[in-house]
C-alpha positions as CSV (number, residue, x, y, z in Angstrom):
1,M,-45.3,-39.9,-37.6
2,N,-42.1,-41.8,-36.6
3,K,-40.7,-40.6,-33.3
4,N,-37.3,-40.0,-35.0
5,D,-39.1,-37.4,-37.1
6,I,-40.0,-35.2,-34.2
7,S,-38.1,-32.0,-34.1
8,V,-36.9,-30.6,-30.8
9,P,-37.5,-26.8,-30.6
10,T,-34.6,-24.6,-29.9
11,E,-34.5,-22.6,-26.7
12,T,-35.5,-19.5,-28.7
13,E,-38.5,-21.3,-30.3
14,A,-39.6,-22.7,-27.1
15,S,-39.9,-19.3,-25.5
16,L,-42.0,-17.9,-28.4
17,P,-45.8,-18.1,-28.5
18,E,-47.1,-21.0,-30.6
19,S,-48.1,-18.9,-33.5
20,A,-44.8,-17.0,-33.6
21,A,-42.9,-20.2,-33.4
22,S,-44.9,-21.7,-36.2
23,N,-44.3,-18.6,-38.3
24,A,-40.6,-18.7,-37.6
25,K,-40.5,-22.4,-38.6
26,R,-42.4,-21.7,-41.8
27,R,-39.9,-18.9,-42.6
28,Q,-37.1,-21.3,-42.0
29,I,-38.7,-23.9,-44.3
30,L,-39.4,-21.4,-47.1
31,D,-35.8,-20.1,-47.0
32,G,-34.4,-23.7,-47.2
33,A,-36.8,-24.6,-50.0
34,E,-36.0,-21.5,-51.9
35,A,-32.3,-22.4,-51.9
36,I,-33.0,-26.0,-53.1
37,F,-35.5,-25.1,-55.8
38,L,-33.3,-22.3,-57.2
39,E,-30.4,-24.7,-57.2
40,S,-32.1,-27.8,-58.5
41,G,-35.4,-26.8,-60.1
42,Y,-38.6,-28.4,-59.2
43,E,-38.0,-32.0,-60.5
44,G,-34.5,-32.1,-59.1
45,A,-35.5,-31.0,-55.6
46,S,-36.6,-33.5,-52.9
47,M,-38.4,-33.0,-49.6
48,S,-35.5,-34.7,-47.8
49,Q,-33.0,-32.1,-49.4
50,I,-35.3,-29.3,-48.4
51,A,-35.7,-30.5,-44.9
52,C,-31.9,-30.9,-44.5
53,R,-31.3,-27.4,-45.9
54,A,-34.0,-25.9,-43.7
55,G,-32.6,-27.6,-40.6
56,V,-36.0,-29.4,-39.8
57,S,-37.3,-32.9,-39.8
58,K,-39.4,-34.3,-42.6
59,G,-42.3,-34.5,-40.1
60,T,-42.1,-30.8,-39.4
61,L,-41.9,-30.1,-43.1
62,Y,-45.0,-32.2,-43.8
63,N,-46.8,-30.5,-40.9
64,H,-46.5,-27.2,-42.7
65,F,-46.8,-28.3,-46.4
66,E,-48.7,-31.4,-47.5
67,N,-46.4,-32.1,-50.6
68,K,-43.7,-30.7,-52.7
69,A,-46.1,-29.0,-55.1
70,A,-47.8,-27.0,-52.2
71,L,-44.3,-26.0,-50.9
72,F,-43.2,-25.0,-54.4
73,G,-46.3,-22.8,-54.9
74,A,-45.6,-21.2,-51.4
75,V,-42.0,-20.5,-52.3
76,I,-43.0,-18.9,-55.7
77,E,-45.5,-16.7,-54.0
78,D,-43.1,-15.7,-51.2
79,L,-40.3,-14.9,-53.7
80,S,-42.6,-12.9,-55.9
81,R,-44.2,-10.9,-53.1
82,G,-40.9,-10.0,-51.4
83,K,-38.1,-10.1,-53.9
84,L,-39.4,-9.4,-57.4
85,A,-41.7,-6.4,-56.9
86,P,-39.3,-3.4,-56.8
87,F,-40.2,-0.8,-54.2
88,I,-41.4,2.4,-55.8
89,C,-41.6,5.3,-53.4
90,Q,-42.9,8.7,-54.8
91,S,-41.0,10.5,-52.0
92,Q,-37.7,9.5,-53.6
93,V,-38.4,11.0,-56.9
94,T,-40.4,14.2,-56.3
95,A,-37.3,16.4,-56.4
96,I,-36.2,15.2,-59.8
97,T,-37.6,15.3,-63.4
98,C,-40.0,12.8,-64.7
99,E,-37.4,11.3,-67.1
100,E,-34.8,11.0,-64.5
101,A,-37.3,9.3,-62.3
102,F,-37.9,6.7,-64.9
103,V,-34.2,6.3,-65.6
104,Q,-33.7,5.6,-61.9
105,L,-36.6,3.1,-61.9
106,A,-35.3,1.3,-65.0
107,E,-31.9,1.0,-63.4
108,R,-33.4,-0.5,-60.2
109,F,-35.6,-2.8,-62.1
110,I,-32.8,-4.1,-64.5
111,T,-30.5,-4.6,-61.6
112,T,-33.1,-6.7,-59.7
113,L,-33.9,-8.9,-62.8
114,V,-30.3,-9.7,-63.6
115,Q,-29.6,-11.2,-60.1
116,P,-29.1,-15.0,-60.0
117,G,-32.2,-15.6,-57.9
118,P,-34.7,-13.9,-60.1
119,Q,-33.1,-15.3,-63.2
120,R,-33.4,-18.9,-62.0
121,L,-36.9,-18.2,-60.7
122,Y,-37.9,-17.0,-64.1
123,R,-36.5,-20.1,-65.8
124,I,-38.2,-22.4,-63.3
125,V,-41.6,-20.8,-63.7
126,V,-41.4,-20.9,-67.5
127,S,-40.4,-24.6,-67.5
128,E,-42.8,-25.8,-64.8
129,A,-45.9,-23.6,-65.7
130,P,-47.4,-26.3,-68.0
131,H,-47.4,-28.7,-65.1
132,F,-48.8,-26.2,-62.5
133,P,-51.8,-24.3,-63.9
134,D,-51.8,-21.9,-61.0
135,L,-48.1,-21.2,-61.0
136,A,-47.8,-18.6,-63.7
137,D,-50.9,-16.8,-62.2
138,T,-49.3,-16.8,-58.7
139,F,-46.0,-15.5,-60.2
140,W,-47.8,-12.8,-62.1
141,R,-50.1,-11.6,-59.3
142,H,-47.5,-11.3,-56.7
143,G,-44.5,-10.4,-58.8
144,F,-44.8,-8.7,-62.2
145,G,-48.5,-8.0,-61.8
146,R,-48.0,-6.3,-58.5
147,T,-45.2,-4.2,-60.0
148,V,-47.4,-3.2,-62.9
149,N,-50.2,-2.0,-60.6
150,T,-47.7,0.0,-58.4
151,L,-46.1,1.5,-61.4
152,A,-49.5,2.3,-63.0
153,K,-50.3,4.4,-59.9
154,W,-46.9,6.0,-60.1
155,I,-47.5,6.9,-63.7
156,E,-50.8,8.5,-62.7
157,H,-48.8,10.7,-60.4
158,W,-46.8,12.1,-63.3
159,I,-49.9,12.4,-65.5
160,E,-51.3,14.7,-62.7
161,Q,-48.1,16.7,-62.9
162,G,-48.6,17.1,-66.6
163,A,-45.2,15.4,-67.4
164,I,-46.7,12.5,-69.4
165,E,-50.0,11.7,-71.0
166,T,-51.8,8.5,-71.5
167,D,-55.4,7.2,-71.0
168,D,-54.1,3.7,-70.1
169,P,-51.5,3.8,-67.3
170,V,-51.6,0.0,-66.9
171,F,-50.5,-0.5,-70.6
172,A,-47.9,2.2,-70.1
173,A,-46.5,0.3,-67.1
174,E,-46.4,-2.9,-69.0
175,Q,-44.6,-1.2,-71.9
176,F,-42.1,0.3,-69.5
177,M,-41.4,-3.1,-68.0
178,A,-40.9,-4.5,-71.4
179,L,-38.4,-1.8,-72.3
180,C,-36.5,-2.6,-69.1
181,Q,-36.0,-6.2,-70.3
182,T,-34.2,-5.3,-73.6
183,R,-30.5,-5.8,-74.2
184,I,-29.3,-6.9,-70.8
185,V,-32.1,-8.9,-69.2
186,Q,-33.1,-11.0,-72.1
187,R,-29.5,-11.9,-72.9
188,K,-29.0,-12.9,-69.3
189,R,-32.0,-15.2,-69.4
190,F,-30.5,-17.0,-72.3
191,E,-27.1,-17.0,-70.7
192,L,-25.6,-15.1,-73.5
193,P,-22.5,-12.9,-72.9
194,V,-23.5,-9.3,-72.1
195,D,-22.1,-6.4,-70.1
196,S,-24.2,-6.1,-66.9
197,S,-21.9,-3.7,-65.1
198,P,-23.5,-0.9,-63.3
199,E,-22.2,1.5,-65.9
200,H,-23.8,-0.4,-68.8
201,V,-27.1,-0.8,-66.8
202,R,-27.1,2.9,-66.3
203,W,-26.4,3.4,-70.0
204,V,-29.5,1.3,-71.0
205,A,-31.6,2.8,-68.3
206,R,-31.1,6.3,-69.7
207,R,-32.1,5.2,-73.1
208,I,-35.2,3.5,-71.7
209,G,-36.2,6.6,-69.8
210,H,-35.7,8.8,-72.9
211,A,-37.7,6.4,-75.1
212,F,-40.5,6.2,-72.6
213,M,-40.8,9.9,-72.4
214,A,-40.8,10.2,-76.2
215,I,-43.7,7.8,-76.3
216,Y,-45.8,9.4,-73.6
217,K,-44.8,13.1,-73.7
218,P,-47.9,15.3,-73.8
219,G,-49.3,15.8,-77.2
220,S,-47.5,12.8,-78.8
221,Q,-49.4,10.8,-81.4
222,T,-49.0,7.6,-79.4
223,A,-50.4,9.0,-76.2
224,E,-53.3,10.5,-78.1
225,G,-54.1,7.3,-79.9
């Protein structure tokens, strides 16, 4: 390593245990890389740009990640784990009806997906997946797949309450997520003009909640089939 590539730890970093300092530096790199990848895509990003944005030397960057592909995969996993799986907490919905709970969840999910970061990430994953065989799998497992699994357990809660009926909670979760991507989210992904105001998001969310309940209400033909 060139001596000019050696980064000097800050006073705060120097006082941290080695593992804590390393974790803090990794977090710093991931944040910088996220910004560059979302701005420029994979091909347009360089390790030099990422090092500059993260405030580290290229030597430090390569100490943590052997190449751009490894760093990109780490960013996708980090974004998917922390920013794309909406937090679903049963304690927040036990005092309201099942339909209203799904309306609130749809509103939260739509609001998350129309943000610039998730929109750019989705486009990057779609465009780069053919070049990175594991990329879509990472994105699914830690992002949408994680949300599906959490939502399926949440649906099981409402099945136990007798509010909805299905023998395949995972399929129901996937269907709910698909409903949440109608009208606003899909148009946003294609950069088409669409009203994404909180009022319109709520309007769409209410119809999603109503449609989902119509599909899975106890005794419905769809649920029985």
